[in-house]
N, C-alpha and C positions, 0 to 999 in steps of 0.2 A: 881326291874327293870322289865318292861314288854318286853318280847321277841316276835318278829314277827316270828312265826313258818313258815309262808308261804314265808318268804324271801328266794330267790334263792341263794344258796351258790355261792360265787364269781367265783370259778373255773368252776363250772357247767354252770353258765351264759356265761362265756367266751367261753366255748366249744360250746354252742348252737349258739352263735353269729358267731363263726368261721364256723360252719356247715351250717347255714341258707342260705348264698348266693348260695352254691352248691345245697341245697335242693330246693330252689325256682327258680333256673335257668332252670330246666327241665320242660317240659310240659307233658311228659309221664313217670310216675314213677311206679315201682313195689315195693311192700313190701313183705318181707318174714321173717319167723321165723323158729324155730327148728322143727325137726321131732316130730310128736305127739304133736302138739301145745297145750299149756295149757291156762288157763284163762288170764295170763299175756301176753303171746304171742298174743293171739287172740284179747284181749282187746286193747292192744297197737296198733296192726295193724288197727283195726276198727277205733279207735280214731284218729290216724294219717291220715288215708285215708280221713275221714270226714273233718279234719282240712285242708288238702291240697286241697280238693274239693272247699273250700271257696276261694281259690286262683286261681280257674279255671284249676287246674292240673287234667289230666286224670290219675287216680290211679287204679291200679289193685293189687290184692293179689295173690301171687304165692308161695305156700307152698310145701314142699317136700312130705307131707302126707295130706290126705283129711281133710277138715275143720270139727272139732268135732261137732257132732249133738247137744250136750248140749249148745254150744255157737252159735247156728244158728241165734239166735236173734240179734247178733252183725253184721250180714250182712244186716240189715235193713238200710234204709236211702241212698240207691244207692251204697253201697259198693259192688264192683265186685270181685268175687272169680274166678280166672283163674287157680287154682291149678291143675284141671284135665288135663290141657294141658301140664303140666310139663315144662321142660326147653325151649320148643318152645315159651312159653308165655313171655320169657325174651328177645327174639331176637330183638323186635322193640321198647324196652323201652330205654329212655335216661339215666336213673339212677335207681339203685337198693338201697333200704334202708333195712338193715338187723336189726331186732329187737330182743332183749332178747337172744342174742347169743354172746359168746366170742371166739368161734372157728368155722371156716368155715366147719369143719367136721360134725357139728351138722345140716348142711343143707342136709344131706343124699344124695339122688340121684341128687340134684341140685348143689352139691359142685363143680364138675368139670366145669359146665357151668358158675358158678359164678366166679371161678378162671380165666376163659377165657374172662370175660367181659372187653371191652376196658377202661371203666371208673370204677375204683374200688368202691365197695359199700360204702355207708355211714352207720355208725353203731350207734345205740342207745341201750344201754345195762347197766345192773347193776351187772353183774357177775364178779368174779375174772378173770384175764387175762388167755386166753387159749393158746394152743401151736401155733395156726395159726389164728391170728385175721382176720376177714373177710375183713377189709379195714383199711386204715391209718387214716381217718378222723372220729373221734368218739365223741359222748357224752356218757361218761361212768362214773359211780359213784357207788361204792359198798355200799355206805351209803344209797342209795335210797331203799325204801322198795320193789319196783317193777319197772320194766321198765315203767309201766304206770304212775308212779310219774314223770319220766323224760319227758314223753309226755305232761303231764300237764304243766311242765316248758317250753317246746317248745311253747305251745299255749300262755302262758303268755308273753314270750320274743317276739314272733312274733305278739302279739296283736290280736290274733284270738278269735272268739266267741266260748265259750263252750256251745253248744246246749244240750238239754236233751239227744239226742242220743250219743253225745261225752261223756257226763257225765256218762252215763250208761256204756260205754266201759271202761273208766278210772276206775270207781268204781269196775267193774268186775276184772280188773287187780290187784287193791289193795286188794280187798277182798280175792281172791283166793291165791295170793302169800304170804299173811300173815296168811293163814289158818283160815280165818274168824276173823282177827284181834286178833289172839291168840299167834302167834309166836314172837320170840325176835326181828324180824325186824319191828314190829309194833311201829314205832316212833311217837312222838308227831306231827311231820310234816305230817306223813302218815295220821293220824287221822284228821289233819287240812284240808288236801287236800280232804279226804273223806267227810268231812263236807261241803266243797265247792260243791262237786258233789251232795250231798243231796239238798243243796240250789238251785242247777241248775235243779232239777226235779227227782232225783233218789229216789225210794221208797225202803228203806232198807229191809222191811219185804218181799216184792215181790222178791228182789234179793236173800235173804236167801232161800226162797222157791224154786226159780228157780234153784239155784246152789246146795243147800245142802238137800233139802227136796222134790225132785221130781225124785227119783231113780227108775230104773226098778227092778222088782222082781229078775231078773237074777243077779243083783249086790249083793243082799243079799245072794243068794245061793253061789256065787263066794266067798264072804267074809267068809261064813260059812265053806267052804272047806279049805280056806287059814288059818283060825284060828286053825284048827286041826294040822297044821304043825309048830306052834310056838315052838321054842326051846330057852331056857334061860341058859346062863352061868353067874350065879349070882356072881361068884368069881371076874369077871372083869367088869360086867355090860353090857354084850352083849346079845341082843335078836334078833332072826331072824324069818322070815316068808317067805313061798314059794308060788308061783303061778305056777302050772304045765303047760306044753305045751298043747295047745288046750282048756284051760279052758274058754277063752273068747268066743270062737266059740261054745262051749258046752252050755253056758248059754246065748248066743246071746247078749253079751255086747261088749263094745269097750274099748280101752286103757284108755279113760278118766274115766271109772268106777273103775279104780284102784287108783284114787286120794284118798288119805287119808288112804289107807290100811296100809302103813308103820307106821301110828300113833298108831296102835294097839300094836305092840311090844314096841314102844317107850314109851307108857303110863304105862308099867309095872314098879312097884316100884323098884328102884335101877338101872334101865337101863340108861346107858350113851351113848350107840350107838345101833341103830336098823338098820337091814339090810333087805331089801325086794329083794328076788331073783325071777325074772320072767323068766321062760324058754320060749324063743321065738321059740324053735325048730330049726332044721337045724344047730345045734352046736353053738348057740349063747344064752347068758344069759344077761339080763339087770339087773343091781344091783342098787338099790336106797339106799343111805347112809343118815341116819337122826341121828343127835347127840344132846346131852344135855350138858350144861355147857361149859367147855373149851376144849372138845374133837373136833378136827379139822376133820370133815368128808371129806372136800375137799382134805386134804393131803393124806388120805387113798385112796380116789377115784383116785387120780393122779397116784398112784402106778400101776393102771390098765388102764391107758390111759384116764381116765375120769376127771371130775371136776365139778365145780359149785360154791356153797357157803360153808362157813365154817361149817354151820349146816345142809345143805341140798345139796347133790351132787349125781352124778350118773355116771355109767360107763357101756359100752357095751363090754362084754368079750366073747371071743370064747372058746368053750369047752362044755362038758356035764355039766348038772346042778350039779351033785354030785362033780365033779372035781373043778368047779368054786367055789362052796360053800366052799369046803375044803381050797382052796387057799386064798379066801377073808377073811374067818373067822380066819384063822391063822394069816394073816397080821393084822386084827383088834385086835385080842387078844394081839399081840405083842405091838401095839400102846397103847391099854388100860392099859396093865400091867405097862407101863413106864410113863403113863400120871399122 
């Protein structure tokens, strides 16, 4: 039997059809994603912005942190970034669409302004449910490999054209959130959608070089320092890596240059859970959880107020690096010992 991998799941289609009237009723829309936007957040924003522009909608991007330099190419095609204006850029919009977020707290310094909006945000996301969803009307499906896959479905349901620029944005989302089509969320449907984007004009080699093979020398120096901190507890399959406070500034790199660093400890033979501890200074530590097999990274992250996916989650924890690391690794060892 031949299966149409591009067929939109019924529940997902119904959610898009319910959201569409609200999405298309507004003439001024803002799009936002989580702090330190990644390729899925940026790609989804860029793609949806260009799709809505086909309908004559005035679209702006308003993120809680600056647009990453490595994804600057996604602002081509008339996509407007109003992020430097902060919450003020939300005052005159009719609707906000929140992408790639399951908890309003991930909107950082925009969270309070978003909570106060008279019209609750629309949400398109593929994460597990958070503690405080950004809005009640959602297109959400954890089986999607990336939020960008859901944006593709929005385009199909609304009958909108996928231009080369939109294809590039969606492909960016798929490529980055699957780790270059290597992670377990790389489904047959994900690859089918990626194939459609290539047919629409995406050059895979150029995209690989743009995202994975154009790194500043400072990133290599940063990784070199981080690799010296790797610790392994082979008895339970735990591996950790640290990035000290001020490291990004010292090597003149940005947060996106940390993408993939957690893969180094995860790649060690026998590792079931890898932890990346990034000391942000000022008594805060960002922890990235990356698991293998049936270890639930999301469940461990939730113990510390975080969350995300079963195999990739994060948490922002208050405290000194040594104290946070001790607490998190103890919790991780307990889970791994019983798994």
